[in-house]
SENUTOR-759682 format. One record per residue: residue number from 1; residue in one letter; chain; x, y, z of N, C-alpha, C, O, CB in turn. Coordinates in steps of 0.001 Angstrom, whole numbers, plus 500000, padded with zeros to 6 digits. Glycine has a CB too. Layout:
NUM|a|A|X|Y|Z|X|Y|Z|X|Y|Z|X|Y|Z|X|Y|Z
...
END
This chain:
1|m|A|500707|498887|500048|500259|500318|499808|500829|501133|500138|499973|502017|500165|499308|500684|500181
2|d|A|502028|501721|500552|502833|502305|501040|503220|502592|499335|502863|503617|498753|503743|501572|502236
3|l|A|503865|501687|498803|504044|501929|497276|503493|502907|496148|503821|503828|495401|503732|500929|496839
4|i|A|502258|501952|496592|500750|502560|495626|500589|504005|496204|500436|504953|495434|498963|501525|495978
5|l|A|500627|504197|497753|500368|505737|497747|501675|506404|497037|501434|507383|496332|500148|506364|499402
6|w|A|502953|506009|497137|504002|507167|496452|504175|507097|495451|505054|507802|494956|505208|507319|496764
7|e|A|503305|506075|494536|503198|506420|492896|502081|507129|493071|501836|507151|491865|503027|505154|491689
8|l|A|500902|507923|493684|500099|508430|493294|500490|510092|493763|500012|511159|493378|498916|507689|493713
9|i|A|501618|509766|494804|502130|511212|495569|502943|512183|493762|502887|513300|493247|503936|510606|497375
10|r|A|503601|510811|493464|504595|511396|492783|503449|511567|491170|503381|512645|490580|506262|510248|492779
11|a|A|502977|510814|490887|502028|510874|489617|500951|512165|489737|500584|512700|488691|501111|509347|489507
12|a|A|500527|512579|490840|500040|513827|491369|500608|514982|491007|500045|515914|490432|500076|513838|492605
13|g|A|501893|514908|491397|502872|516163|491343|503190|516308|490158|503102|517439|489681|504119|516130|492103
14|l|A|503697|515096|489253|504300|515426|487889|502815|516087|486994|502795|517023|486195|505091|513762|487080
15|i|A|501575|515161|487504|500764|515931|486378|500259|517024|486580|499485|517488|485743|499769|515352|485919
16|a|A|500544|517661|487654|500219|519314|488237|501386|519802|487403|501276|520562|486441|500373|519751|490234
17|f|A|502788|519166|487979|503651|520159|487038|503392|520346|485652|503490|521472|485164|504982|519783|487010
18|g|A|503039|519258|484898|502677|519564|483480|501934|520294|483578|502341|521451|483476|502252|518709|482643
19|l|A|500269|520072|483856|499396|521141|483671|500046|522523|483659|500362|523127|482634|498408|521078|484680
20|l|A|500250|523058|485196|501178|524235|485112|501933|524931|484159|501813|526105|483809|501916|524049|485720
21|t|A|502884|523902|483703|503422|524246|482577|502851|524606|480997|503395|525417|480247|504115|523378|482565
22|l|A|501490|523720|480641|500821|523851|479859|499867|525366|480007|499548|525976|478986|500256|522615|479852
23|s|A|499531|525791|481185|498712|526318|481733|499778|528226|481145|499409|529130|480395|498459|525527|483600
24|v|A|501004|528058|481910|501947|528951|481546|502385|529365|480149|502578|530516|479759|502885|528561|482094
25|f|A|502512|528201|479442|503051|528350|478111|501890|528374|477237|502160|528299|476039|504041|527247|477719
26|m|A|500639|528462|477559|499165|528737|476941|498743|529959|477320|497744|530291|476682|498056|527754|477365
27|g|A|499133|530826|478168|498799|532103|478720|499893|532981|477823|499476|533956|477197|498969|532175|480504
28|v|A|501126|532662|477779|501662|533258|477207|501756|533474|475894|502019|534541|475339|502300|533102|477557
29|a|A|501446|532018|475215|501763|531950|473712|500261|532900|473590|500509|533720|472706|501918|530059|472808
30|v|A|499122|533089|473989|497779|533808|473713|498025|535048|473502|497616|535715|472552|496770|533750|474744
31|n|A|499021|535563|474795|498700|536814|474854|499879|537174|473667|499759|538254|473088|498759|537510|476457
32|a|A|500712|536515|473400|501999|536818|472168|501241|536223|470653|501655|536153|469496|503835|535632|472601
33|r|A|500183|535920|471193|499338|535752|469564|500321|535041|468809|500579|535261|467626|498929|537345|468600
34|a|A|501006|533948|469731|502265|532761|469253|501410|532048|468093|501729|531994|466905|502838|531383|470724
35|l|A|500086|531434|468775|499621|530046|467787|498448|530431|467033|497765|529611|466418|499160|528579|468687
36|d|A|498212|531655|467074|497408|532138|465982|497235|531530|464545|496215|531274|463905|497836|533306|465804
37|g|A|498311|531409|464304|498287|530646|462685|497739|529165|462962|497205|528685|461962|500090|530493|461839
38|v|A|497747|528320|464099|497647|527420|464210|496350|526935|465108|495862|525805|465137|498731|527203|464440
39|m|A|496040|527803|465644|494637|526995|466308|494384|528441|466910|495197|529323|467185|494821|525360|467661
40|k|A|492812|528404|467047|491810|529748|467652|492359|530141|468724|492799|529356|469564|490242|529478|468075
41|r|A|492412|531715|468857|492669|532377|470441|492008|531916|471325|492465|531999|472465|492406|533745|470677
42|a|A|490489|531166|471074|489376|531235|472018|490039|529656|472617|490256|529454|473811|487494|531374|471233
43|w|A|490259|528770|471665|490542|527644|471936|492038|527756|472823|492121|527164|473899|490493|526852|470610
44|a|A|492849|528313|472453|493849|528309|473044|493989|528943|474619|494618|528546|475599|494563|528833|472158
45|n|A|492981|530276|474362|492883|530255|475706|491788|529725|476606|491694|530045|477791|493016|531337|475966
46|e|A|490914|528847|475945|490263|527783|476939|491532|526517|477862|491565|526132|479031|489047|526778|475737
47|v|A|492573|526147|476440|493622|525065|477086|494495|525919|478617|494951|525452|479661|495032|524597|475553
48|h|A|494388|527591|477958|495402|528002|479498|494249|527703|480454|494613|526837|481249|496103|529998|479756
49|g|A|493135|528055|480645|492002|528176|481441|492095|526954|482107|492547|527145|483236|490694|528422|480733
50|t|A|491884|525905|481907|491362|524407|482142|492634|524067|482345|492747|523623|483487|490509|523504|480952
51|a|A|493798|524071|481677|495041|523953|482577|495381|523780|483630|495804|522796|484236|495546|524563|482622
52|a|A|495110|525229|483988|495434|525967|485428|494312|525352|486247|494621|524912|487354|495356|527814|485437
53|v|A|492992|525260|485828|492349|524921|486957|492461|523392|487530|492331|522977|488681|491028|525267|486694
54|l|A|492785|522627|486167|493350|521072|486688|494410|520626|487441|494511|519673|488214|493644|520356|485763
55|g|A|495438|521753|486968|496787|521857|487678|496662|522181|489537|497385|521844|490475|497641|523254|486814
56|a|A|495614|522839|489469|494994|523266|491102|494156|521915|491404|493950|521905|492617|493734|524928|491169
57|v|A|493698|520990|490911|493216|519869|491620|494033|519032|491796|493794|518249|492716|492269|519298|491158
58|f|A|495536|518808|490875|496204|518217|490802|497171|518426|492390|497298|517517|493211|496599|518428|489488
59|i|A|497789|519872|492547|498257|519901|493151|497844|519783|494646|498551|519537|495623|498680|520534|492711
60|a|A|496555|520016|494564|495628|519473|495720|495322|517752|496377|495021|517302|497482|494316|519946|495190
61|m|A|495545|517260|495242|495994|515829|495455|496837|515492|495800|496964|514486|496498|496039|515184|494776
62|h|A|498141|516591|495235|499684|515831|495625|499641|516054|496957|500100|515131|497630|501224|516486|494944
63|v|A|499058|517392|497798|499510|517987|498631|498301|516741|499843|498570|516148|500887|499395|519905|498356
64|g|A|497197|516808|499133|496352|515663|500366|496959|514116|500180|496313|513187|500665|494309|515506|500000
65|l|A|497684|513963|499769|498301|512386|499341|499587|512608|500391|499736|511940|501414|498867|512067|497269
66|v|A|500331|513490|500022|501113|513536|501040|500968|513612|502480|501747|513063|503260|501642|514263|500801
67|l|A|499660|514505|502925|499670|513984|504519|499200|512947|504557|499150|512819|505780|498977|514686|505552
68|v|A|498707|511865|504086|498379|510481|504270|499275|509649|504416|499296|508672|505166|497736|510021|503413
69|d|A|500611|510292|503166|501944|509259|503444|502422|509273|505189|502212|510239|505922|503496|509944|502361
70|q|A|502991|508184|505564|503351|507887|506473|504910|507541|506870|505555|507434|507913|502597|507163|506578
71|y|A|505186|507412|505290|506796|507102|505155|507434|507992|505460|508373|508007|506256|507351|506782|503962
72|v|A|506920|508972|504762|507900|510726|505233|506861|511487|505667|506541|512422|504933|508782|511845|503770
73|p|A|506036|511266|507034|505291|512142|507487|505367|513710|507857|506075|514340|508642|505053|511612|508262
74|f|A|504147|514144|506795|503975|515585|507010|502566|515965|507900|501555|515264|507862|503940|516286|505505
75|s|A|502729|517473|508874|502036|517566|509443|501095|518784|508394|501527|519168|507307|502611|517695|510775
76|p|A|499892|519206|508941|499118|520296|508088|500335|521471|507765|500694|521967|506697|497640|521032|509081
77|i|A|500806|521687|509184|501802|522712|509216|503108|522594|507977|503626|523467|507280|502401|522616|510753
78|a|A|503232|521826|508029|504646|521398|507273|504422|521664|505859|505321|522080|505127|505100|519747|507444
79|v|A|503270|521437|505479|502680|521735|504026|502073|522829|503772|502103|523271|502624|501791|520886|503608
80|l|A|501254|523635|504999|501360|524920|504457|502315|526187|505191|502050|527385|505101|499955|525311|504390
81|v|A|503245|525714|505781|503894|527091|506314|505425|526688|505382|506056|525679|505696|504057|527263|508502
82|p|A|505811|527432|504447|507098|527820|504085|507969|527751|505279|507882|528558|506204|507104|529156|503483
83|l|A|509052|526490|505228|510492|526191|505983|509988|525383|507349|510891|525085|508132|511465|527826|506438
84|a|A|508510|524967|507740|507992|524322|508648|508479|522717|508630|508708|521907|509528|506579|524571|508505
85|s|A|508521|522663|507312|508568|520960|507320|510227|520384|507493|511127|520878|506815|507867|520302|505599
86|n|A|510487|519228|508540|511830|518969|508701|512812|518218|507325|514020|518190|507090|511785|518060|509976
87|w|A|511429|517589|506522|512431|517151|505439|512449|517613|504633|511377|517924|504113|512493|516192|504986
88|r|A|514018|518043|503849|513917|518848|502796|513228|520453|503074|512139|520644|502531|513117|517998|501819
89|p|A|513634|521239|503636|512791|522112|504059|512240|523219|503276|511134|523750|503374|513281|522530|504986
90|w|A|513728|523605|502060|513938|524411|501165|513076|524448|500119|512301|525336|499763|514994|524271|500814
91|p|A|513448|522716|499395|512704|522291|498630|511013|522162|498634|510362|522101|497591|513255|521365|498557
92|v|A|510474|522133|499860|509310|521804|500254|508728|523233|500562|507538|523386|500286|509352|520770|501393
93|a|A|509395|524268|501083|509087|525595|500536|508789|526154|499315|507765|526785|499056|509839|526171|500755
94|a|A|509995|525833|498327|509167|525986|497263|507590|525745|496691|506688|526493|496312|509749|525500|496711
95|g|A|507781|524139|496857|506505|523772|496898|505282|524687|497160|504304|524759|496416|506520|522903|497721
96|i|A|505484|525467|498463|504391|525393|499537|504195|527220|498303|503120|527700|497945|504967|525272|501987
97|v|A|505208|527622|498065|505256|529107|497469|504582|528683|496462|503491|529250|496506|506666|529918|497104
98|s|A|504660|527726|495234|504133|527543|494362|502799|527238|494722|502045|527902|494012|504749|526815|493721
99|l|A|502178|526516|495522|500550|526419|495471|500106|527537|496242|498890|527445|496410|499875|525016|496112
100|y|A|500705|528799|496909|500050|529969|497364|500136|531050|496248|499396|532015|496057|500680|530453|498697
101|l|A|501399|530573|495457|500867|531461|494195|500117|530902|493064|499894|531652|492114|501967|532067|493527
102|a|A|499687|529663|493033|498980|529190|491930|497392|529311|492512|496393|529365|491795|499520|527595|491477
103|t|A|497406|529330|493518|495502|529348|494037|495397|530747|494190|494277|531173|493908|494899|528466|495800
104|t|A|496471|531847|494659|496022|533132|494639|495569|533763|493056|494574|534436|492785|497190|533929|495309
105|l|A|496662|533294|492146|496273|533489|490375|494912|532667|489851|494320|533082|488855|497697|532759|489310
106|l|A|494573|531811|490368|493218|531035|490100|492356|531827|490849|491341|532194|490259|493129|529439|490557
107|v|A|492495|532156|491918|491499|533163|492913|491168|534380|491817|490088|534584|491262|492460|533904|494584
108|s|A|492170|534980|491697|492239|536117|491230|491421|536303|489925|490680|537239|489624|493534|536386|491122
109|t|A|491666|535432|489378|490684|534909|488274|489411|535168|488079|488884|535832|487185|490589|533763|488288
110|y|A|488772|534393|489305|487324|534542|489310|487080|536198|489720|486110|536921|489489|486604|533386|490468
111|l|A|487895|536380|490165|487516|537837|491166|487878|538911|490255|487779|540096|490574|488504|538074|492772
112|r|A|488321|538487|489061|488752|539533|488390|487887|540944|488112|488360|542054|487865|489083|538956|487276
113|p|A|486221|540498|488249|485524|541983|487952|485407|543111|489088|485049|544285|488987|484014|541735|487526
114|a|A|485895|542247|490387|486275|542892|491415|487245|543673|491612|487116|544868|491877|486359|542299|492084
115|i|A|488208|543130|491514|489657|543595|491590|490344|544631|490062|491277|545428|490165|490567|541978|491770
116|g|A|489783|544404|489096|489774|545424|487848|491044|544523|487209|491967|543920|487757|490117|547416|488235
117|h|A|490780|544653|486217|491966|543961|484882|493640|544346|485481|494584|543556|485446|491676|545077|482859
118|r|A|493679|545834|486042|495489|545901|486510|495850|545338|487329|496999|544910|487220|496137|547009|486941
119|t|A|495130|545048|488508|495458|544494|489606|495762|542718|489104|496752|542004|489261|494181|544849|490742
120|w|A|494675|542506|488580|494794|541088|488152|495716|540738|487004|495906|539551|486736|493502|540621|487792
121|r|A|496332|541753|486271|497625|541209|485521|498613|541066|485971|499246|540082|485588|498031|541748|484646
122|l|A|499276|542034|487073|500412|541927|488322|500040|540870|489066|500990|540247|489539|500535|543200|489352
123|i|A|498699|540365|489389|498863|539126|490124|498991|537850|489340|499452|536799|489786|497775|538981|490996
124|h|A|498560|538040|488192|498990|536779|486534|500375|536878|486393|500919|535777|486309|498287|537312|484625
125|y|A|501469|538290|486317|502841|537768|486350|503105|537300|487403|504335|537306|487441|503789|538561|486093
126|g|A|502555|536699|488721|503187|535871|489586|503113|534478|488952|503790|533524|489335|502578|535958|490969
127|g|A|502294|534450|488022|502076|532697|487730|503338|532014|487252|503587|530808|487260|500897|532346|486446
128|f|A|504238|533231|486749|506156|532719|486310|506508|532412|487545|506818|531225|487642|507502|534064|485631
129|l|A|506624|533337|489053|507198|533045|490079|506853|531190|490482|507514|530244|490908|506670|534224|491123
130|g|A|505466|531427|490053|504372|529796|490943|505526|529132|490308|506488|528643|490900|502178|529036|490272
131|w|A|505262|529180|488668|505579|527972|487577|507278|527630|488100|507609|526504|488473|505425|528648|485541
132|a|A|508125|528664|488053|509484|528752|488365|509668|527751|490114|510505|526927|490482|509885|530696|488398
133|a|A|508686|528235|490667|508626|527511|491888|508244|526064|491874|508723|525175|492577|507764|528156|492700
134|a|A|507440|525977|491094|506794|524218|491241|508357|523246|490538|508799|522188|490989|504778|523875|489736
135|l|A|508921|524079|489303|509986|523789|488810|510865|523366|489690|511098|522161|489797|510385|524652|488168
136|l|A|511486|524292|490452|512521|524271|491640|512168|523176|492772|513037|522568|493396|512556|525779|492368
137|h|A|510818|523007|492953|510459|521999|493965|510368|520265|493560|510519|519280|494281|509044|522501|494449
138|g|A|509987|520414|491763|510409|519126|491290|511788|518876|491543|512128|517978|492314|510161|518973|489910
139|i|A|512686|519673|490896|514330|519257|490796|514731|518886|492205|515292|517790|492229|515411|520595|490234
140|t|A|514596|519563|493587|515130|519970|494452|514416|518550|495356|515113|517847|496087|514889|521609|494727
141|a|A|512971|518320|495144|512588|517430|496265|511852|516113|495442|511581|515084|496060|511481|518300|497435
142|g|A|511546|516272|493896|510992|514982|493695|512002|513654|493486|513120|513810|492995|510130|515152|492505
143|s|A|511640|512688|493790|512382|511698|493792|512756|511248|492625|513726|510491|492671|511928|510874|494403
144|d|A|512173|511525|491266|512769|511197|490196|513822|512113|489669|514580|511613|488838|511866|510990|489354
145|a|A|514042|513563|490051|514900|514191|489773|516179|514001|489379|516739|515011|488952|514870|514660|490393
146|g|A|516988|512701|489403|518020|512718|488930|517603|511336|487775|518573|511073|487065|519225|512665|490112
147|v|A|516894|510830|487612|516201|510051|486295|516755|510950|485010|516958|512155|485157|514235|510066|486354
148|a|A|516907|510510|484176|517279|511331|482957|516039|511485|482239|516161|512394|481417|518394|510677|482027
149|w|A|514563|510809|482214|513956|510975|481673|512840|512008|482278|511754|512308|481783|513830|509944|481296
150|m|A|513478|512497|483592|512811|513516|484463|513726|515048|484187|513319|516207|484099|512878|512910|486245
151|q|A|515009|514511|484108|515438|515728|483507|514797|516552|482366|514182|517619|482392|516548|515463|483121
152|y|A|515176|515620|481238|514808|516033|479971|513348|516443|479922|512967|516992|478888|515098|514978|479015
153|l|A|512293|516203|481124|511005|516347|480947|511113|517969|481462|510272|518723|480971|510005|515177|481795
154|y|A|512157|518593|482480|512544|519501|483230|512717|520769|482027|512153|521839|481796|513862|518984|484114
155|l|A|514075|519807|481297|514660|520629|480171|513462|521131|479162|513350|522330|478910|515795|519694|479332
156|l|A|512881|520491|478793|511669|520267|477971|510887|521505|478329|510804|522470|477570|510858|518842|478287
157|a|A|510221|521429|479714|509157|522409|480483|509737|523715|480473|508987|524676|480307|508829|522006|482066
158|g|A|511441|523957|480686|511904|525102|481230|512060|525475|479662|511758|526625|479346|513246|525078|482391
159|g|A|512439|524729|478821|512842|525605|477450|511352|526011|476660|511202|527142|476196|513955|524509|476243
160|a|A|510423|525105|476576|509065|525906|476570|508760|526888|476956|508410|527831|476246|508275|525525|476993
161|v|A|508815|526887|477984|508221|528466|478804|509445|529070|478395|508992|530107|477910|507887|528592|480826
162|a|A|510589|529139|478263|511654|530189|477864|511337|530523|477053|510995|531704|477114|512849|530029|477675
163|l|A|511144|529675|475365|511044|530189|474259|509974|531244|473728|509992|532046|472795|511045|529253|473660
164|v|A|508835|530847|474913|507364|531367|474121|507511|532821|474966|507222|533884|474415|505520|530221|474505
165|t|A|507870|532774|476011|508670|534140|476690|509268|534974|476276|508985|536171|476238|509460|534037|477386
166|i|A|510620|534179|475736|511191|535370|474404|510626|535703|473354|510878|536766|472788|512290|535078|473712
167|f|A|509740|534814|472914|508822|535146|471620|508160|536643|471979|508301|537717|471394|507460|533834|471362
168|r|A|507302|536256|473298|506482|537344|473939|507466|538730|473683|507322|539593|472817|506164|536966|475728
169|v|A|508536|538629|474767|509188|539602|474463|509685|540438|473198|509621|541658|473053|509859|539309|474939
170|l|A|510073|539716|472532|510364|540549|470928|509537|540459|469910|510083|540855|468880|511554|540125|470182
171|a|A|508277|540051|469732|507557|540518|469124|506573|541316|469055|505698|541252|469918|507417|540033|468883
172|p|A|506510|542086|468192|506028|543362|468191|504314|543512|468854|503607|542526|468647|506189|543820|466600
173|s|A|503769|544513|469501|502779|544427|469835|501542|544423|469002|501402|544979|467913|502843|545102|470536
174|p|A|500716|543764|469620|499621|543668|468898|499261|544575|468249|499111|544611|467027|498776|543388|469437
175|s|A|499045|545603|469223|498172|546933|469192|498815|548024|468060|498244|548942|467472|498187|547687|470840
176|a|A|500387|547515|467973|501304|548093|467206|501085|547933|465443|501383|548688|464517|502608|547468|467736
177|s|A|500394|546523|465490|500487|546492|464264|498597|545994|463430|498137|545442|462430|501904|545346|464079
178|g|A|498084|546744|464841|496731|547235|464679|495484|546261|465281|494287|546533|465200|496556|547447|463136
179|g|A|495981|545244|465809|495366|543921|466540|494980|544698|467709|495390|545846|467877|496456|542495|466899
180|l|A|494284|544166|468435|493569|543915|470118|494831|544337|471111|495835|543675|470849|493039|541893|470528
181|p|A|494978|545120|472001|495933|544849|472982|496194|543742|473346|495187|543102|473650|495760|545347|473917
182|a|A|497264|543140|473469|497944|541887|474227|497156|541710|475625|496953|540569|476037|499699|542173|474547
183|s|A|496786|542643|476233|496201|542340|477593|494623|542280|477451|494062|542072|478527|496650|543500|478700
184|r|A|494089|542368|476752|492911|542069|476266|492280|540740|476655|491171|540584|477166|493027|542170|474978
185|h|A|493251|539729|476300|492621|538245|475907|491521|538345|477537|491728|539099|478487|494244|536497|475791
186|p|A|490663|537576|477429|490101|537027|478506|490608|536278|479488|489880|535877|480396|489352|536480|478180
END
């Protein structure tokens, strides 16, 4: 039973990271209009939002399963307070920071009409930091971090987010080319 639980913890963490990577990639790609020739912006935006919500679900599963595990026991404080864990405190803290940033970003999206676009946009930029914290958490706390296929996965994820971000920074503003401002996507 312990082995099954450990596999579920790993799977939930990996799926959460994959979904967060997809969400960040698609969010930047929509904003940069990087996929306009490949798919409709509404579809790309839907993938972005759905991946974010599903990522949050798998983060919750990952944390919940960690709390149930007795091989490396965690208290609720250890999974909610950065540096409170006795097991790999800094890598666990990176995961906790990612959890809080992802949750804040997701909640802010639903509160966007109340908080305004500018505040929502500022919070949204925290998604990069949340994703980077999740990457750091996986690399430093993940039991598979030393395995070649996992290193390739992290390299692919980091490369994809970096490339689409560079494209976004270097691409001309859609408003300069007569399109809608980049910050207008839903």
